[in-house]
DSSP file (Angstrom, degrees, kcal/mol; ACC not computed):
  #  RESIDUE AA STRUCTURE BP1 BP2  ACC     N-H-->O    O-->H-N    N-H-->O    O-->H-N    TCO  KAPPA ALPHA  PHI   PSI    X-CA   Y-CA   Z-CA
    1    1 A X              0   0    0      0, 0.0     2,-0.3     0, 0.0     0, 0.0   0.000 360.0 360.0 360.0 143.3  207.7  229.5   57.5
    2    2 A X        -     0   0    0      2,-0.0     2,-0.3     0, 0.0    16,-0.0  -0.854 360.0-163.0-121.2 158.0  206.5  230.9   54.2
    3    3 A X        -     0   0    0     -2,-0.3     2,-0.5     2,-0.0    15,-0.0  -0.970  13.9-142.8-140.2 158.1  207.3  229.8   50.7
    4    4 A X        -     0   0    0     -2,-0.3     7,-0.1     4,-0.0    -2,-0.0  -0.990  32.4-117.0-120.1 125.5  207.0  231.2   47.2
    5    5 A X    >   -     0   0    0     -2,-0.5     3,-1.7     1,-0.2     6,-0.0  -0.274  12.1-131.0 -61.3 142.6  206.0  228.8   44.4
    6    6 A X  T 3  S+     0   0    0      1,-0.3    -1,-0.2     3,-0.0     5,-0.1   0.662 109.6  61.5 -67.1 -14.3  208.5  228.2   41.7
    7    7 A X  T 3  S+     0   0    0      3,-0.0    -1,-0.3     4,-0.0    -2,-0.1   0.424  76.3 125.3 -90.5   0.3  205.6  228.9   39.3
    8    8 A X    <   -     0   0    0     -3,-1.7     3,-0.5     1,-0.2    -4,-0.0  -0.354  53.5-152.5 -62.7 135.7  205.1  232.4   40.6
    9    9 A X  S    S+     0   0    0      1,-0.2    -1,-0.2     2,-0.1     2,-0.1   0.693  94.3  32.4 -79.7 -18.9  205.2  235.1   37.9
   10   10 A X     >  +     0   0    0      1,-0.1     4,-2.1     2,-0.1    -1,-0.2  -0.519  65.5 159.6-136.7  66.9  206.4  237.7   40.4
   11   11 A X  H  > S+     0   0    0     -3,-0.5     4,-2.5     1,-0.2     5,-0.2   0.860  77.4  54.7 -62.2 -35.4  208.6  236.0   43.1
   12   12 A X  H  > S+     0   0    0      1,-0.2     4,-2.2     2,-0.2    -1,-0.2   0.906 109.5  47.4 -64.5 -39.8  210.3  239.2   44.1
   13   13 A X  H  > S+     0   0    0     -3,-0.2     4,-2.3     2,-0.2    -1,-0.2   0.896 111.1  51.8 -66.5 -40.1  206.9  240.8   44.7
   14   14 A X  H  X S+     0   0    0     -4,-2.1     4,-2.3     2,-0.2    -2,-0.2   0.917 110.6  47.6 -62.7 -43.9  205.8  237.8   46.7
   15   15 A X  H  X S+     0   0    0     -4,-2.5     4,-2.4     1,-0.2    -1,-0.2   0.903 111.4  51.1 -64.3 -41.1  208.9  237.9   48.9
   16   16 A X  H  X S+     0   0    0     -4,-2.2     4,-2.0     2,-0.2    -2,-0.2   0.895 110.0  50.0 -63.4 -39.4  208.4  241.6   49.5
   17   17 A X  H  X S+     0   0    0     -4,-2.3     4,-2.6     2,-0.2     5,-0.2   0.917 109.8  50.0 -65.4 -43.5  204.8  241.1   50.5
   18   18 A X  H  X S+     0   0    0     -4,-2.3     4,-1.4     1,-0.2    -2,-0.2   0.919 110.4  50.9 -60.0 -43.4  205.8  238.3   52.9
   19   19 A X  H  < S+     0   0    0     -4,-2.4    -1,-0.2     1,-0.2    -2,-0.2   0.893 112.3  47.5 -61.4 -39.3  208.5  240.6   54.4
   20   20 A X  H >< S+     0   0    0     -4,-2.0     3,-1.2     1,-0.2    -2,-0.2   0.924 112.3  46.3 -70.0 -44.5  205.9  243.4   54.8
   21   21 A X  H 3< S+     0   0    0     -4,-2.6    -1,-0.2     1,-0.3    -2,-0.2   0.661 111.2  52.8 -77.6 -13.4  203.1  241.3   56.4
   22   22 A X  T 3< S+     0   0    0     -4,-1.4    -1,-0.3    -5,-0.2     2,-0.2   0.285  79.5 121.2-101.2  10.6  205.5  239.7   58.9
   23   23 A X    <>  -     0   0    0     -3,-1.2     4,-2.1     1,-0.1     5,-0.3  -0.550  69.2-127.6 -70.6 136.0  206.9  243.0   60.1
   24   24 A X  H  > S+     0   0    0     -2,-0.2     4,-2.4     1,-0.2     5,-0.2   0.891  99.6  51.5 -54.6 -47.8  206.3  243.3   63.9
   25   25 A X  H  > S+     0   0    0      2,-0.2     4,-2.4     1,-0.2     5,-0.2   0.972 115.5  35.4 -60.1 -63.3  204.6  246.7   63.8
   26   26 A X  H  > S+     0   0    0      1,-0.2     4,-2.2     2,-0.2    -1,-0.2   0.885 119.2  51.7 -60.5 -38.1  201.8  246.2   61.3
   27   27 A X  H  X S+     0   0    0     -4,-2.1     4,-2.5     2,-0.2    -1,-0.2   0.886 109.9  49.4 -67.2 -37.0  201.3  242.6   62.3
   28   28 A X  H  X S+     0   0    0     -4,-2.4     4,-2.6    -5,-0.3     5,-0.2   0.926 110.1  49.7 -67.4 -44.6  200.9  243.5   65.9
   29   29 A X  H  X S+     0   0    0     -4,-2.4     4,-2.5    -5,-0.2    -2,-0.2   0.909 112.9  48.3 -60.0 -40.6  198.4  246.3   65.1
   30   30 A X  H  X S+     0   0    0     -4,-2.2     4,-2.1    -5,-0.2    -2,-0.2   0.925 110.9  50.3 -64.8 -44.2  196.4  243.8   63.0
   31   31 A X  H  X>S+     0   0    0     -4,-2.5     5,-1.9     1,-0.2     4,-0.7   0.916 114.3  44.3 -60.9 -43.9  196.6  241.1   65.8
   32   32 A X  H ><5S+     0   0    0     -4,-2.6     3,-0.6     1,-0.2    -1,-0.2   0.924 113.9  49.2 -68.0 -44.1  195.3  243.6   68.4
   33   33 A X  H 3<5S+     0   0    0     -4,-2.5    -1,-0.2    -5,-0.2    -2,-0.2   0.825 120.8  35.9 -66.0 -30.9  192.6  245.0   66.2
   34   34 A X  H 3<5S-     0   0    0     -4,-2.1    -1,-0.2    -5,-0.2    -2,-0.2   0.397 106.3-126.1-103.9   2.3  191.3  241.6   65.2
   35   35 A X  T <<5 +     0   0    0     -4,-0.7     2,-0.3    -3,-0.6    -3,-0.2   0.930  64.2 125.5  51.7  56.0  191.9  240.0   68.6
   36   36 A X      < -     0   0    0     -5,-1.9    -1,-0.2    -6,-0.1    -2,-0.1  -0.965  67.7 -85.3-135.4 158.9  194.0  237.0   67.5
   37   37 A X        -     0   0    0     -2,-0.3    19,-0.0     1,-0.1    18,-0.0  -0.266  45.9-115.9 -60.7 143.1  197.4  235.8   68.5
   38   38 A X        -     0   0    0     17,-0.1    -1,-0.1     1,-0.1   -10,-0.1  -0.262  12.2-132.3 -70.0 167.0  200.3  237.3   66.7
   39   39 A X  S    S+     0   0    0      1,-0.1     2,-0.5   -15,-0.1    -1,-0.1   0.539  88.3  60.6 -98.3  -8.3  202.5  235.2   64.5
   40   40 A X    >   -     0   0    0      1,-0.1     3,-2.0   -16,-0.1     4,-0.2  -0.977  69.4-147.1-125.7 125.8  205.8  236.4   66.0
   41   41 A X  G >  S+     0   0    0     -2,-0.5     3,-1.7     1,-0.3     4,-0.2   0.811  97.9  67.9 -61.4 -28.5  206.8  236.0   69.6
   42   42 A X  G >  S+     0   0    0      1,-0.3     3,-1.6     2,-0.1    -1,-0.3   0.655  79.4  81.1 -64.3 -14.6  208.7  239.3   69.5
   43   43 A X  G X  S+     0   0    0     -3,-2.0     3,-1.9     1,-0.3     6,-0.3   0.754  73.4  75.9 -63.1 -22.7  205.4  241.0   69.1
   44   44 A X  G <  S+     0   0    0     -3,-1.7    -1,-0.3     1,-0.3    -2,-0.1   0.707  85.3  63.9 -63.9 -18.1  204.9  240.8   72.8
   45   45 A X  G <  S+     0   0    0     -3,-1.6    -1,-0.3    -4,-0.2     2,-0.2   0.615  81.0  97.6 -81.8 -11.8  207.4  243.6   73.3
   46   46 A X  S X> S-     0   0    0     -3,-1.9     4,-2.5    -4,-0.2     3,-0.5  -0.576  79.2-129.3 -79.9 140.4  205.2  246.1   71.4
   47   47 A X  H 3> S+     0   0    0     -2,-0.2     4,-2.0     1,-0.2    -1,-0.1   0.828 106.8  58.7 -59.6 -33.3  203.1  248.4   73.7
   48   48 A X  H 34 S+     0   0    0      2,-0.2     4,-0.4     1,-0.2    -1,-0.2   0.913 111.0  41.5 -62.2 -41.1  199.9  247.5   71.7
   49   49 A X  H X4 S+     0   0    0     -3,-0.5     3,-1.3    -6,-0.3     7,-0.5   0.922 113.7  51.0 -73.3 -44.5  200.3  243.9   72.5
   50   50 A X  H 3< S+     0   0    0     -4,-2.5    -1,-0.2     1,-0.3    -2,-0.2   0.836 105.9  58.6 -60.4 -31.7  201.3  244.4   76.1
   51   51 A X  T 3< S+     0   0    0     -4,-2.0     2,-0.9    -5,-0.2    -1,-0.3   0.633  90.7  78.3 -74.4 -13.8  198.3  246.6   76.5
   52   52 A X    <>  -     0   0    0     -3,-1.3     4,-2.7    -4,-0.4     5,-0.3  -0.831  62.1-170.4 -99.0 102.9  196.0  243.7   75.5
   53   53 A X  H  > S+     0   0    0     -2,-0.9     4,-2.3     1,-0.2     5,-0.2   0.914  84.6  53.7 -58.8 -44.6  195.6  241.5   78.5
   54   54 A X  H  > S+     0   0    0      1,-0.2     4,-1.1     2,-0.2    -1,-0.2   0.941 114.5  39.6 -56.3 -50.8  193.8  238.8   76.5
   55   55 A X  H  > S+     0   0    0      1,-0.2     4,-0.6     2,-0.2     3,-0.3   0.917 115.3  49.7 -69.7 -43.3  196.5  238.6   73.9
   56   56 A X  H  < S+     0   0    0     -4,-2.7     3,-0.4    -7,-0.5     4,-0.2   0.864 114.1  45.7 -66.8 -33.6  199.6  238.9   76.1
   57   57 A X  H  < S+     0   0    0     -4,-2.3     3,-0.3    -5,-0.3    -1,-0.2   0.691 113.1  50.4 -81.1 -17.4  198.3  236.2   78.5
   58   58 A X  H >< S+     0   0    0     -4,-1.1     3,-2.1    -3,-0.3     4,-0.2   0.454  79.4  99.2 -96.6  -1.0  197.3  233.8   75.7
   59   59 A X  G ><  +     0   0    0     -4,-0.6     3,-2.3    -3,-0.4     4,-0.3   0.814  68.4  70.2 -58.6 -32.1  200.7  234.0   73.9
   60   60 A X  G >  S+     0   0    0     -3,-0.3     3,-1.8     1,-0.3    -1,-0.3   0.758  82.7  75.3 -57.2 -22.6  201.9  230.7   75.4
   61   61 A X  G X  S+     0   0    0     -3,-2.1     3,-2.0     1,-0.3    -1,-0.3   0.729  75.8  76.1 -64.4 -20.6  199.3  229.0   73.2
   62   62 A X  G X  S+     0   0    0     -3,-2.3     3,-0.9     1,-0.3    -1,-0.3   0.769  85.4  64.2 -61.3 -23.2  201.6  229.6   70.2
   63   63 A X  G <  S+     0   0    0     -3,-1.8    -1,-0.3    -4,-0.3    -2,-0.2   0.654 107.9  41.4 -71.4 -13.9  203.7  226.7   71.5
   64   64 A X  G <  S+     0   0    0     -3,-2.0     2,-0.3    -4,-0.2    -1,-0.2   0.172 107.2  66.8-120.6  16.4  200.8  224.4   70.9
   65   65 A X    <   -     0   0    0     -3,-0.9     2,-0.3    -4,-0.1     0, 0.0  -0.874  54.7-157.6-135.1 165.8  199.4  225.5   67.6
   66   66 A X        -     0   0    0     -2,-0.3     2,-0.4    -3,-0.0    -3,-0.0  -0.927  32.6 -96.8-137.6 163.9  200.4  225.6   63.9
   67   67 A X        -     0   0    0     -2,-0.3     2,-0.5   -28,-0.0   -28,-0.0  -0.681  34.9-140.0 -80.6 131.0  199.4  227.6   60.9
   68   68 A X        -     0   0    0     -2,-0.4     6,-0.0     1,-0.0    -1,-0.0  -0.817  24.8-112.9 -93.6 129.7  196.7  225.9   58.8
   69   69 A X        -     0   0    0     -2,-0.5     2,-1.6     1,-0.1     5,-0.1  -0.260  17.6-125.1 -60.6 144.4  197.3  226.3   55.0
   70   70 A X        +     0   0    0      4,-0.1     2,-0.4     3,-0.0    -1,-0.1  -0.616  68.2 124.2 -88.5  75.7  194.7  228.4   53.1
   71   71 A X    >   -     0   0    0     -2,-1.6     3,-2.0     1,-0.1     4,-0.3  -1.000  64.8-135.8-140.2 132.5  194.0  225.6   50.6
   72   72 A X  T 3  S+     0   0    0     -2,-0.4     3,-0.3     1,-0.3     4,-0.2   0.691 106.6  54.3 -63.8 -16.0  190.6  224.0   49.8
   73   73 A X  T 3> S+     0   0    0      1,-0.2     4,-2.1     2,-0.1    -1,-0.3   0.358  76.9  99.3 -97.6   4.9  192.2  220.6   49.9
   74   74 A X  H <> S+     0   0    0     -3,-2.0     4,-3.1     1,-0.2     5,-0.2   0.894  78.0  56.4 -60.1 -40.6  193.7  220.9   53.4
   75   75 A X  H  > S+     0   0    0     -4,-0.3     4,-2.5    -3,-0.3    -1,-0.2   0.898 107.6  47.9 -59.3 -42.4  190.8  219.0   55.0
   76   76 A X  H  > S+     0   0    0     -4,-0.2     4,-2.3    -3,-0.2     5,-0.2   0.941 114.4  46.0 -62.7 -48.4  191.4  216.0   52.8
   77   77 A X  H  X S+     0   0    0     -4,-2.1     4,-2.3     1,-0.2     5,-0.2   0.931 114.6  47.9 -60.2 -47.1  195.2  216.0   53.5
   78   78 A X  H  X S+     0   0    0     -4,-3.1     4,-2.6     1,-0.2    -1,-0.2   0.904 112.0  49.1 -63.4 -43.4  194.7  216.5   57.2
   79   79 A X  H  X S+     0   0    0     -4,-2.5     4,-2.6    -5,-0.2    -1,-0.2   0.937 113.0  45.8 -63.6 -47.8  192.1  213.7   57.5
   80   80 A X  H  X S+     0   0    0     -4,-2.3     4,-1.9     1,-0.2    -2,-0.2   0.912 114.8  47.9 -63.8 -42.3  194.2  211.1   55.6
   81   81 A X  H  X S+     0   0    0     -4,-2.3     4,-2.4    -5,-0.2    -1,-0.2   0.920 112.2  49.4 -64.6 -43.6  197.3  212.0   57.5
   82   82 A X  H  X S+     0   0    0     -4,-2.6     4,-3.0    -5,-0.2     5,-0.2   0.925 108.9  52.5 -61.2 -45.1  195.5  211.8   60.9
   83   83 A X  H  X S+     0   0    0     -4,-2.6     4,-1.8     1,-0.2    -1,-0.2   0.893 110.3  48.6 -59.3 -39.7  194.0  208.4   60.0
   84   84 A X  H  X S+     0   0    0     -4,-1.9     4,-1.7     2,-0.2    -1,-0.2   0.928 113.0  46.3 -66.6 -44.8  197.4  207.1   59.2
   85   85 A X  H  X S+     0   0    0     -4,-2.4     4,-2.4     1,-0.2    -2,-0.2   0.905 111.7  51.5 -64.8 -41.1  198.9  208.4   62.4
   86   86 A X  H  X S+     0   0    0     -4,-3.0     4,-2.1     1,-0.2    -1,-0.2   0.877 107.6  53.4 -62.9 -36.8  196.0  207.1   64.5
   87   87 A X  H  <>S+     0   0    0     -4,-1.8     5,-2.5    -5,-0.2     6,-1.5   0.858 108.3  50.0 -67.5 -34.7  196.5  203.6   62.9
   88   88 A X  H ><5S+     0   0    0     -4,-1.7     3,-1.5     4,-0.2    -2,-0.2   0.952 111.1  48.4 -65.0 -48.9  200.1  203.6   63.9
   89   89 A X  H 3<5S+     0   0    0     -4,-2.4    -2,-0.2     1,-0.3    -1,-0.2   0.868 111.6  50.4 -59.7 -37.4  199.3  204.5   67.5
   90   90 A X  T 3<5S-     0   0    0     -4,-2.1    -1,-0.3    -5,-0.2    -2,-0.2   0.510 115.5-116.6 -79.7  -3.9  196.6  201.8   67.6
   91   91 A X  T < 5S+     0   0    0     -3,-1.5    -3,-0.2    -4,-0.3    -2,-0.1   0.648  85.6 116.1  78.4  14.4  199.1  199.3   66.2
   92   92 A X  S   <S+     0   0    0     -5,-2.5     2,-0.3    -6,-0.2    -4,-0.2   0.743  74.3  35.4 -86.8 -25.2  197.1  198.7   63.1
   93   93 A X  S    S-     0   0    0     -6,-1.5    -2,-0.2    -9,-0.1     2,-0.2  -0.950  70.9-136.4-126.8 146.4  199.8  200.1   60.7
   94   94 A X     >  -     0   0    0     -2,-0.3     4,-2.2     1,-0.1     5,-0.2  -0.533  43.9-100.1 -81.5 166.2  203.5  199.9   60.6
   95   95 A X  H  > S+     0   0    0      1,-0.2     4,-2.3     2,-0.2     5,-0.2   0.912 126.1  50.0 -55.7 -41.6  205.1  203.3   59.7
   96   96 A X  H  > S+     0   0    0      1,-0.2     4,-2.5     2,-0.2    -1,-0.2   0.898 108.7  51.4 -65.8 -39.0  205.6  202.0   56.1
   97   97 A X  H  > S+     0   0    0      1,-0.2     4,-2.4     2,-0.2    -1,-0.2   0.881 109.4  51.6 -63.5 -36.4  202.0  200.9   55.8
   98   98 A X  H  X S+     0   0    0     -4,-2.2     4,-2.5     2,-0.2    -2,-0.2   0.916 109.0  49.6 -66.0 -42.8  201.0  204.4   57.0
   99   99 A X  H  X S+     0   0    0     -4,-2.3     4,-2.8     1,-0.2     5,-0.2   0.943 112.2  48.0 -60.2 -47.0  203.1  206.1   54.4
  100  100 A X  H  X S+     0   0    0     -4,-2.5     4,-2.7     1,-0.2     5,-0.2   0.896 110.7  52.2 -60.4 -40.5  201.6  203.8   51.7
  101  101 A X  H  X S+     0   0    0     -4,-2.4     4,-2.6     2,-0.2    -1,-0.2   0.919 111.8  45.9 -60.9 -45.3  198.1  204.6   53.0
  102  102 A X  H  X S+     0   0    0     -4,-2.5     4,-3.0     2,-0.2     5,-0.3   0.942 113.7  47.8 -65.1 -48.1  198.8  208.4   52.9
  103  103 A X  H  X S+     0   0    0     -4,-2.8     4,-2.4     1,-0.2     5,-0.2   0.939 115.8  44.3 -59.7 -48.1  200.3  208.2   49.4
  104  104 A X  H  X S+     0   0    0     -4,-2.7     4,-2.3    -5,-0.2    -1,-0.2   0.920 115.7  47.8 -63.2 -44.0  197.4  206.1   48.0
  105  105 A X  H  X S+     0   0    0     -4,-2.6     4,-2.8    -5,-0.2     5,-0.3   0.915 113.4  46.0 -65.2 -44.0  194.8  208.2   49.7
  106  106 A X  H  X>S+     0   0    0     -4,-3.0     4,-3.0     2,-0.2     5,-0.7   0.913 114.0  48.4 -67.6 -41.6  196.1  211.5   48.6
  107  107 A X  H  X5S+     0   0    0     -4,-2.4     4,-1.2    -5,-0.3    -1,-0.2   0.909 114.9  46.3 -63.2 -40.5  196.6  210.3   45.0
  108  108 A X  H  <5S+     0   0    0     -4,-2.3    -2,-0.2    -5,-0.2    -1,-0.2   0.931 122.6  33.9 -66.2 -46.3  193.1  208.9   45.0
  109  109 A X  H  <5S+     0   0    0     -4,-2.8    -2,-0.2    -5,-0.2    -3,-0.2   0.845 131.9  26.7 -81.7 -35.3  191.4  212.0   46.5
  110  110 A X  H ><5S+     0   0    0     -4,-3.0     3,-2.5    -5,-0.3    -3,-0.2   0.646  77.8 175.6-107.7 -17.8  193.5  214.8   45.1
  111  111 A X  G ><<S+     0   0    0     -4,-1.2     3,-1.1    -5,-0.7    -1,-0.2  -0.224  75.5   1.7  53.4-123.4  194.9  213.3   41.8
  112  112 A X  G 3  S+     0   0    0      1,-0.2    -1,-0.3     3,-0.1    -5,-0.1   0.391 117.3  82.0 -80.1   5.7  196.9  216.0   39.9
  113  113 A X  G <  S+     0   0    0     -3,-2.5     2,-0.4    -6,-0.1    -1,-0.2   0.472  93.8  49.4 -85.7  -1.8  196.3  218.5   42.7
  114  114 A X    <   -     0   0    0     -3,-1.1     2,-0.5    -4,-0.1    -1,-0.0  -0.992  65.9-153.6-139.1 145.6  199.2  217.0   44.7
  115  115 A X        -     0   0    0     -2,-0.4     2,-0.5    -3,-0.0    -3,-0.1  -0.981  12.9-171.3-118.3 122.7  202.8  216.1   43.9
  116  116 A X              0   0    0     -2,-0.5    -2,-0.0     1,-0.1   -13,-0.0  -0.966 360.0 360.0-116.8 124.0  204.3  213.3   46.0
  117  117 A X              0   0    0     -2,-0.5    -1,-0.1     0, 0.0    -2,-0.0   0.364 360.0 360.0-115.3 360.0  208.0  212.7   45.6
């Protein structure tokens, strides 16, 4: 899933760019040329993708991965969230305590760089 910020000065251009870069043809050529998994499962039907044994056989990995945001604060967010989830699994936090931990940690570490509602 992609999003366009409500603060974007050119939302129509942003949507058009997203549509272009998620098109099967160009995205498949890019995936094959750079040897990384495609972002769309339908890409496997393109001859370029089928012709790459490595990529076509590794496609199942898309079921076990997610896209990581291109944001310098992602590591902080990911670490705090992981710590909260690990504490729940270990029986150290209730779900509500984990939520409170995440909210407090993100506000402390990211301040005005994050909005929590």
